[in-house]
All heavy atoms as an XYZ file, in Angstrom:
677
protein
N      85.491    105.258     87.088
C      85.993    105.786     88.356
C      84.913    106.361     89.261
O      85.197    106.966     90.240
C      87.018    106.893     88.090
C      88.316    106.367     87.529
S      89.009    105.225     88.658
C      90.670    105.350     88.392
N      83.648    106.085     88.904
C      82.586    106.556     89.731
C      82.290    105.629     90.888
O      81.471    105.912     91.732
C      81.294    106.740     88.893
C      81.478    107.864     87.870
O      82.184    108.836     88.189
O      80.913    107.767     86.816
N      82.941    104.523     90.915
C      82.712    103.527     91.984
C      83.613    103.805     93.175
O      84.519    103.072     93.483
C      82.961    102.109     91.401
C      82.537    101.042     92.359
O      81.898    101.325     93.363
N      82.834     99.799     92.019
N      83.354    104.876     93.858
C      84.133    105.275     95.061
C      83.515    104.641     96.291
O      82.312    104.707     96.484
C      84.208    106.808     95.227
C      84.924    107.476     94.071
C      85.041    108.911     94.359
C      85.814    109.614     93.251
N      85.921    111.037     93.444
N      84.376    104.100     97.148
C      83.950    103.547     98.401
C      84.212    104.544     99.523
O      85.224    105.266     99.488
C      84.638    102.246     98.693
C      84.282    101.155     97.675
C      84.947     99.857     98.035
C      84.519     98.794     97.075
N      85.147     97.518     97.373
N      83.330    104.595    100.499
C      83.562    105.443    101.624
C      84.664    104.902    102.507
O      84.729    103.687    102.750
C      82.266    105.594    102.445
C      81.222    106.376    101.733
O      81.550    107.157    100.854
O      80.045    106.158    102.038
N      85.517    105.800    102.951
C      86.626    105.382    103.844
C      86.077    105.159    105.244
O      85.418    105.992    105.814
C      87.716    106.469    103.859
C      88.797    106.179    104.836
C      89.729    105.196    104.549
C      88.933    106.849    106.018
C      90.755    104.889    105.411
C      89.962    106.578    106.909
C      90.855    105.603    106.601
N      86.427    104.001    105.793
C      86.002    103.713    107.154
C      87.290    103.429    107.972
O      87.954    102.440    107.740
C      85.114    102.450    107.181
C      84.584    102.139    108.570
C      83.711    100.904    108.554
C      83.297    100.655    110.010
N      82.860     99.282    110.176
N      87.596    104.330    108.913
C      88.814    104.119    109.693
C      88.724    102.917    110.628
O      87.616    102.532    111.000
C      88.981    105.431    110.477
C      87.602    105.949    110.532
C      86.902    105.546    109.294
N      89.899    102.383    111.013
C      89.916    101.236    111.947
C      89.360    101.645    113.312
O      88.634    100.890    113.937
C      91.347    100.719    112.059
C      91.444     99.434    112.804
C      90.991     98.241    112.254
C      91.951     99.425    114.074
C      91.067     97.069    112.967
C      92.026     98.214    114.816
C      91.578     97.055    114.238
N      89.717    102.842    113.767
C      89.185    103.360    115.047
C      88.506    104.673    114.690
O      89.140    105.608    114.192
C      90.305    103.614    116.057
C      90.954    102.271    116.393
C      89.756    104.263    117.308
C      92.175    102.365    117.275
N      87.214    104.766    114.948
C      86.484    105.966    114.597
C      86.860    107.164    115.495
O      87.421    106.965    116.575
C      84.975    105.700    114.677
O      84.634    105.382    116.030
N      86.587    108.349    115.043
C      86.990    109.532    115.762
C      86.226    109.727    117.028
O      86.755    110.343    117.990
C      86.798    110.740    114.865
N      85.040    109.210    117.145
C      84.240    109.398    118.394
C      84.546    108.358    119.439
O      84.115    108.500    120.582
C      82.752    109.432    118.044
C      82.317    108.132    117.396
O      83.177    107.381    116.919
O      81.088    107.894    117.349
N      85.325    107.337    119.085
C      85.701    106.300    120.068
C      86.958    106.708    120.805
O      87.962    107.077    120.195
C      85.903    104.965    119.332
C      86.090    103.787    120.226
C      86.195    102.548    119.418
C      86.380    101.338    120.338
N      86.557    100.114    119.572
N      86.946    106.617    122.124
C      88.115    106.941    122.942
C      88.783    105.671    123.379
O      88.211    104.847    124.107
C      87.701    107.794    124.153
C      87.132    109.119    123.667
C      88.903    108.014    125.062
C      86.669    110.022    124.748
N      90.020    105.455    122.890
C      90.802    104.254    123.181
C      92.085    104.711    123.847
O      92.773    105.621    123.345
C      91.112    103.497    121.906
C      91.919    102.231    122.169
C      89.807    103.125    121.187
N      92.456    104.133    124.977
C      93.746    104.536    125.641
C      94.931    104.144    124.811
O      94.979    103.063    124.234
C      93.718    103.780    126.937
C      92.811    102.624    126.724
C      91.794    103.079    125.720
N      95.890    105.055    124.708
C      97.092    104.794    123.939
C      98.329    104.857    124.802
O      99.135    103.939    124.834
C      97.214    105.828    122.807
C      98.443    105.674    121.963
C      98.492    106.675    120.846
O      97.676    107.609    120.832
O      99.395    106.550    120.025
N      98.471    105.947    125.569
C      99.663    106.171    126.357
C      99.315    105.730    127.804
O      98.937    106.529    128.632
C     100.049    107.665    126.321
C     101.377    107.951    126.921
C     102.523    107.558    126.282
C     101.476    108.600    128.128
C     103.773    107.820    126.826
C     102.719    108.874    128.672
C     103.894    108.464    128.045
N      99.469    104.400    128.072
C      99.156    103.875    129.396
C     100.461    103.423    130.057
O     101.512    103.343    129.424
C      98.210    102.660    129.244
O      98.896    101.638    128.462
C      96.904    103.046    128.571
N     100.351    103.122    131.351
C     101.495    102.607    132.073
C     102.004    101.311    131.477
O     103.206    101.061    131.367
C     101.163    102.419    133.552
C     102.267    101.801    134.357
C     103.393    102.562    134.714
C     102.219    100.465    134.717
C     104.414    101.970    135.431
C     103.242     99.899    135.442
C     104.327    100.635    135.794
N     101.090    100.446    131.097
C     101.457     99.143    130.475
C     102.254     99.336    129.195
O     103.274     98.705    129.048
C     100.204     98.333    130.207
O      99.433     98.227    131.405
C     100.522     96.934    129.690
N     101.767    100.195    128.312
C     102.478    100.412    127.055
C     103.847    101.077    127.288
O     104.789    100.716    126.631
C     101.621    101.208    126.091
O     101.387    102.521    126.580
N     103.917    101.976    128.213
C     105.183    102.626    128.510
C     106.160    101.638    129.110
O     107.332    101.586    128.704
C     104.930    103.777    129.476
C     106.071    104.723    129.734
C     106.477    105.436    128.472
C     105.729    105.720    130.814
N     105.730    100.818    130.076
C     106.619     99.864    130.722
C     107.109     98.791    129.729
O     108.318     98.496    129.677
C     105.871     99.182    131.885
C     106.700     98.110    132.559
C     107.739     98.473    133.408
C     106.436     96.812    132.397
C     108.499     97.557    134.049
C     107.192     95.818    133.029
C     108.239     96.193    133.855
N     106.234     98.209    128.938
C     106.627     97.198    127.973
C     107.543     97.789    126.915
O     108.511     97.184    126.483
C     105.423     96.500    127.357
C     104.604     95.741    128.445
C     105.807     95.535    126.244
C     103.292     95.188    127.961
N     107.237     98.993    126.468
C     108.073     99.691    125.448
C     109.476     99.928    125.974
O     110.445     99.688    125.243
N     109.588    100.431    127.194
C     110.918    100.655    127.767
C     111.682     99.372    127.945
O     112.889     99.290    127.665
C     110.801    101.462    129.076
C     110.342    102.890    128.767
C     112.112    101.464    129.843
C     110.018    103.708    129.980
N     110.967     98.312    128.386
C     111.615     97.021    128.575
C     112.137     96.490    127.249
O     113.297     96.041    127.159
C     110.610     96.020    129.168
C     111.147     94.643    129.476
C     112.125     94.689    130.614
C     109.996     93.704    129.779
N     111.325     96.557    126.204
C     111.815     96.108    124.886
C     112.894     97.006    124.303
O     113.831     96.489    123.669
C     110.631     96.051    123.877
C     109.608     94.968    124.126
C     108.462     95.084    123.102
C     110.234     93.597    124.046
N     112.859     98.281    124.598
C     113.901     99.206    124.151
C     115.225     98.843    124.805
O     116.280     98.826    124.115
C     113.540    100.638    124.454
N     115.219     98.529    126.096
C     116.464     98.177    126.783
C     117.003     96.840    126.252
O     118.203     96.707    125.990
C     116.208     98.100    128.299
C     117.363     97.474    129.049
C     115.939     99.508    128.851
N     116.126     95.868    126.091
C     116.571     94.554    125.611
C     117.148     94.636    124.221
O     118.235     94.138    123.944
C     115.394     93.540    125.698
C     115.743     92.242    124.960
C     115.067     93.254    127.143
N     116.419     95.242    123.288
C     116.871     95.343    121.901
C     118.033     96.312    121.788
O     118.945     96.122    120.916
C     115.719     95.768    120.989
C     114.776     94.592    120.702
C     113.448     94.761    120.953
C     115.228     93.411    120.207
C     112.557     93.726    120.706
C     114.370     92.382    119.944
C     112.997     92.505    120.198
N     118.101     97.345    122.625
C     119.238     98.239    122.574
C     120.498     97.567    123.032
O     121.550     97.721    122.431
N     120.414     96.743    124.092
C     121.572     95.998    124.557
C     122.016     94.956    123.523
O     123.212     94.744    123.300
C     121.255     95.338    125.880
N     121.035     94.309    122.914
C     121.360     93.316    121.897
C     122.048     93.959    120.692
O     123.008     93.414    120.136
C     120.102     92.581    121.465
N     121.568     95.114    120.288
C     122.176     95.823    119.152
C     123.541     96.354    119.480
O     124.450     96.364    118.653
C     121.256     96.945    118.640
C     120.512     96.552    117.407
O     120.765     95.483    116.862
N     119.598     97.394    116.977
N     123.727     96.854    120.705
C     125.045     97.313    121.103
C     126.043     96.176    121.118
O     127.183     96.311    120.668
C     124.998     98.008    122.477
N     125.614     95.033    121.641
C     126.481     93.853    121.654
C     126.823     93.408    120.256
O     127.983     93.131    119.934
C     125.848     92.722    122.464
C     126.622     91.460    122.457
C     127.750     91.318    123.271
C     126.272     90.382    121.621
C     128.497     90.154    123.240
C     127.013     89.226    121.598
C     128.131     89.114    122.426
O     128.867     87.939    122.408
N     125.809     93.262    119.399
C     126.056     92.854    118.055
C     126.900     93.855    117.292
O     127.754     93.458    116.483
C     124.721     92.665    117.292
C     123.975     91.363    117.593
C     122.626     91.401    116.894
C     124.749     90.191    117.154
N     126.689     95.112    117.536
C     127.490     96.130    116.842
C     128.949     96.075    117.235
O     129.842     96.239    116.359
N     129.201     95.864    118.488
C     130.604     95.782    118.942
C     131.244     94.437    118.607
O     132.446     94.378    118.303
C     130.658     96.056    120.447
C     130.286     97.457    120.861
C     130.240     97.545    122.379
C     131.312     98.463    120.311
N     130.511     93.376    118.672
C     131.063     92.052    118.495
C     131.186     91.687    117.004
O     132.208     91.163    116.598
C     130.144     91.053    119.215
C     130.660     89.663    119.210
C     131.687     89.478    120.281
N     132.039     88.066    120.331
C     133.118     87.618    120.917
N     133.934     88.479    121.478
N     133.383     86.358    120.926
N     130.149     91.921    116.275
C     130.087     91.465    114.875
C     130.348     92.624    113.898
O     130.787     92.418    112.784
C     128.741     90.778    114.580
C     128.660     90.268    113.161
C     128.467     89.672    115.561
N     130.026     93.840    114.333
C     130.180     94.975    113.469
C     128.951     95.267    112.610
O     128.999     95.970    111.594
N     127.840     94.700    113.036
C     126.602     94.861    112.249
C     125.407     94.843    113.189
O     125.365     94.128    114.174
C     126.463     93.682    111.274
C     125.373     93.755    110.313
S     125.596     92.419    109.130
C     124.145     91.491    109.424
N     124.459     95.693    112.970
C     123.247     95.755    113.791
C     122.040     95.317    113.004
O     122.073     95.271    111.786
C     122.999     97.165    114.357
O     122.796     98.063    113.272
C     124.179     97.636    115.205
N     120.954     95.004    113.703
C     119.720     94.611    113.063
C     118.631     95.583    113.477
O     118.695     96.237    114.477
C     119.344     93.155    113.443
C     120.345     92.181    112.925
C     119.203     93.028    114.960
N     117.606     95.611    112.681
C     116.439     96.455    112.983
C     115.509     95.683    113.914
O     115.147     94.523    113.653
C     115.717     96.832    111.702
O     114.536     97.545    112.054
N     115.123     96.351    114.977
C     114.258     95.640    115.954
C     112.809     96.145    115.893
O     112.024     95.891    116.793
C     114.828     95.849    117.347
N     112.463     96.848    114.867
C     111.099     97.386    114.763
C     110.034     96.289    114.623
O     109.025     96.301    115.322
C     111.015     98.363    113.605
O     109.733     98.908    113.525
N     110.287     95.344    113.757
C     109.313     94.268    113.517
C     109.302     93.314    114.679
O     108.209     92.950    115.151
C     109.582     93.564    112.173
C     109.329     94.513    111.027
C     108.756     92.307    112.040
C     109.697     94.009    109.644
N     110.443     92.865    115.255
C     110.345     92.035    116.471
C     109.658     92.731    117.648
O     108.939     92.085    118.381
C     111.804     91.712    116.778
C     112.513     91.827    115.497
C     111.808     92.923    114.780
N     109.880     94.012    117.787
C     109.191     94.742    118.887
C     107.696     94.769    118.611
O     106.913     94.620    119.596
C     109.733     96.166    118.955
N     107.261     94.930    117.392
C     105.847     94.893    117.060
C     105.242     93.564    117.337
O     104.134     93.450    117.893
C     105.622     95.338    115.607
N     105.939     92.498    116.940
C     105.406     91.143    117.148
C     105.330     90.823    118.634
O     104.374     90.249    119.126
C     106.259     90.103    116.388
C     105.901     88.702    116.741
C     106.126     90.314    114.851
N     106.392     91.169    119.400
C     106.368     90.873    120.810
C     105.315     91.686    121.534
O     104.682     91.184    122.480
C     107.756     91.167    121.420
C     108.809     90.089    121.113
C     110.183     90.548    121.635
C     108.424     88.760    121.746
N     105.122     92.921    121.138
C     104.078     93.729    121.779
C     102.704     93.184    121.549
O     101.844     93.164    122.424
C     104.161     95.179    121.365
O     103.710     95.339    120.028
N     102.480     92.680    120.323
C     101.201     92.054    120.023
C     101.001     90.819    120.874
O      99.928     90.592    121.399
C     101.092     91.652    118.538
C     100.956     92.765    117.578
S      99.239     93.279    117.531
C      99.247     94.289    116.083
N     102.038     90.031    121.019
C     101.958     88.802    121.804
C     101.731     89.082    123.284
O     100.909     88.454    123.955
N     102.429     90.070    123.823
C     102.287     90.403    125.203
C     100.965     91.049    125.515
O     100.238     90.636    126.438
C     103.448     91.292    125.683
C     104.772     90.526    125.647
C     103.213     91.834    127.093
C     106.005     91.426    125.819
N     100.560     92.072    124.762
C      99.363     92.815    125.063
C      98.095     92.024    124.720
O      97.154     91.992    125.521
C      99.398     94.194    124.403
C     100.473     95.045    125.032
C      98.038     94.858    124.454
C     100.616     96.432    124.427
N      98.090     91.366    123.592
C      96.874     90.663    123.195
C      96.716     89.303    123.818
O      95.607     88.937    124.230
C      96.810     90.528    121.669
C      96.496     91.805    121.011
C      96.218     91.576    119.572
N      95.937     92.902    118.957
C      95.098     93.077    117.994
N      94.397     92.082    117.535
N      94.883     94.255    117.507
N      97.796     88.523    123.887
C      97.652     87.162    124.359
C      97.765     87.057    125.869
O      96.955     86.493    126.566
C      98.703     86.232    123.680
C      98.657     84.843    124.245
C      98.474     86.258    122.188
N      98.841     87.670    126.471
C      99.045     87.532    127.868
C      98.143     88.447    128.677
O      97.492     87.997    129.633
C     100.540     87.806    128.191
C     101.407     86.715    127.559
C     100.746     87.809    129.705
C     102.874     86.978    127.645
N      98.047     89.747    128.326
C      97.263     90.663    129.099
C      95.772     90.721    128.680
O      94.990     91.413    129.302
C      97.876     92.071    129.000
C      99.290     92.204    129.553
C      99.800     93.628    129.320
C      99.333     91.849    131.029
N      95.441     90.084    127.571
C      94.040     90.040    127.074
C      93.453     91.412    126.777
O      92.315     91.667    127.089
C      93.135     89.276    128.029
C      93.565     87.880    128.361
C      93.071     86.952    127.276
N      93.348     85.583    127.706
C      93.762     84.678    126.918
N      93.971     84.938    125.647
N      94.033     83.488    127.318
N      94.271     92.312    126.279
C      93.783     93.632    125.840
C      93.746     93.663    124.337
O      94.561     93.041    123.681
C      94.711     94.714    126.350
C      94.651     94.969    127.827
C      95.585     96.113    128.172
N      95.227     96.685    129.439
C      95.959     97.604    130.012
N      97.067     97.978    129.458
N      95.577     98.108    131.171
N      92.829     94.425    123.825
C      92.692     94.510    122.355
C      92.796     95.994    121.939
O      91.823     96.593    121.538
C      91.364     93.911    121.921
C      91.306     93.746    120.414
O      92.386     93.703    119.798
O      90.229     93.645    119.882
N      93.998     96.558    122.083
C      94.198     97.952    121.749
C      95.328     98.073    120.745
O      96.510     97.872    121.088
C      94.506     98.750    123.012
O      94.823    100.071    122.669
N      95.010     98.377    119.493
C      96.031     98.557    118.499
C      96.859     99.812    118.755
O      98.044     99.832    118.420
C      95.357     98.645    117.091
C      96.374     98.532    115.982
C      94.544     99.892    116.945
C      96.945     97.197    115.805
N      96.306    100.796    119.452
C      97.081    102.022    119.744
C      98.148    101.753    120.812
O      99.224    102.312    120.735
C      96.133    103.135    120.187
C      95.121    103.587    119.134
C      94.251    104.668    119.705
C      95.822    104.042    117.859
N      97.859    100.899    121.766
C      98.856    100.526    122.752
C      99.996     99.751    122.106
O     101.159     99.979    122.393
C      98.270     99.686    123.899
C      97.568    100.492    124.937
C      97.092     99.624    126.064
O      96.601     98.490    125.809
O      97.157    100.091    127.210
N      99.644     98.868    121.183
C     100.677     98.129    120.442
C     101.549     99.061    119.592
O     102.741     98.872    119.527
C     100.011     97.094    119.516
C      99.425     95.938    120.276
O      99.965     95.515    121.266
N      98.306     95.441    119.808
N     100.925    100.046    119.023
C     101.691    101.029    118.239
C     102.650    101.802    119.135
O     103.794    102.043    118.715
C     100.705    101.991    117.524
C     101.391    102.897    116.585
O     102.491    102.607    116.115
N     100.745    104.008    116.258
N     102.208    102.166    120.304
C     103.060    102.911    121.244
C     104.257    102.044    121.689
O     105.388    102.481    121.704
C     102.262    103.380    122.455
C     103.086    104.172    123.453
S     103.667    105.724    122.803
C     102.188    106.637    122.607
N     104.010    100.769    121.999
C     105.083     99.875    122.450
C     106.068     99.696    121.299
O     107.327     99.738    121.510
C     104.517     98.531    122.893
C     105.615     97.529    123.118
C     103.705     98.696    124.120
N     105.628     99.495    120.102
C     106.532     99.307    118.942
C     107.348    100.537    118.705
O     108.509    100.460    118.378
C     105.692     98.921    117.724
C     106.510     98.533    116.512
C     106.718     99.681    115.576
O     105.943    100.622    115.545
N     107.772     99.649    114.821
N     106.753    101.692    118.858
C     107.489    102.943    118.590
C     108.577    103.163    119.651
O     109.682    103.513    119.290
C     106.510    104.122    118.609
O     105.497    103.910    117.630
C     107.206    105.427    118.304
N     108.259    102.939    120.914
C     109.250    103.106    121.952
C     110.382    102.078    121.797
O     111.543    102.405    121.953
C     108.573    102.979    123.340
C     107.610    104.158    123.614
C     109.630    102.988    124.458
C     106.732    103.991    124.821
N     110.006    100.819    121.524
C     111.047     99.775    121.340
C     111.929    100.058    120.181
O     113.154     99.877    120.215
N     111.376    100.536    119.078
C     112.176    100.866    117.871
C     113.090    102.056    118.137
O     114.213    102.081    117.673
C     111.242    101.135    116.712
O     111.965    101.491    115.599
N     112.595    103.048    118.858
C     113.427    104.229    119.150
C     114.603    103.854    120.059
O     115.724    104.322    119.845
C     112.573    105.286    119.829
N     114.384    102.985    121.035
C     115.467    102.565    121.922
C     116.531    101.764    121.162
O     117.698    101.869    121.421
N     116.071    100.951    120.256
C     117.011    100.158    119.449
C     117.848    101.037    118.532
O     119.021    100.865    118.418
C     116.203     99.129    118.645
C     116.981     98.406    117.588
C     116.933     99.065    116.220
O     115.905     99.724    115.913
O     117.901     98.970    115.495
N     117.194    102.031    117.941
C     117.952    102.888    117.000
C     118.914    103.819    117.730
O     119.940    104.175    117.149
C     117.007    103.664    116.113
O     116.140    104.462    116.914
N     118.638    104.186    118.973
C     119.572    104.992    119.739
C     120.833    104.213    120.010
O     121.979    104.709    119.916
C     118.935    105.493    121.048
C     119.943    106.057    121.996
C     117.875    106.567    120.732
N     120.678    102.952    120.356
C     121.847    102.083    120.657
C     122.648    101.780    119.375
O     123.851    101.629    119.431
C     121.396    100.782    121.251
N     121.987    101.730    118.233
C     122.700    101.428    116.984
C     123.513    102.623    116.575
O     124.573    102.507    116.011
C     121.718    101.064    115.911
């Protein structure tokens, strides 16, 4: 057990990366409304809801990284959190 490796974080403490931006807020609210409406419809129509946390994370990665050409994991985390919270409120 003497073979300990030093922990290296994905984003170092001295690096400043934007997290709470207008883009992440707008995309998160948009995904929250879409997934919230879908869950409300499914809940009333079928009687069962689905978790939208993983689809919100995948869509945020696609939108922010591919379409907007940004490489910020913290913005993706913010979008996924907002989208998941909106979905769970509707459920």
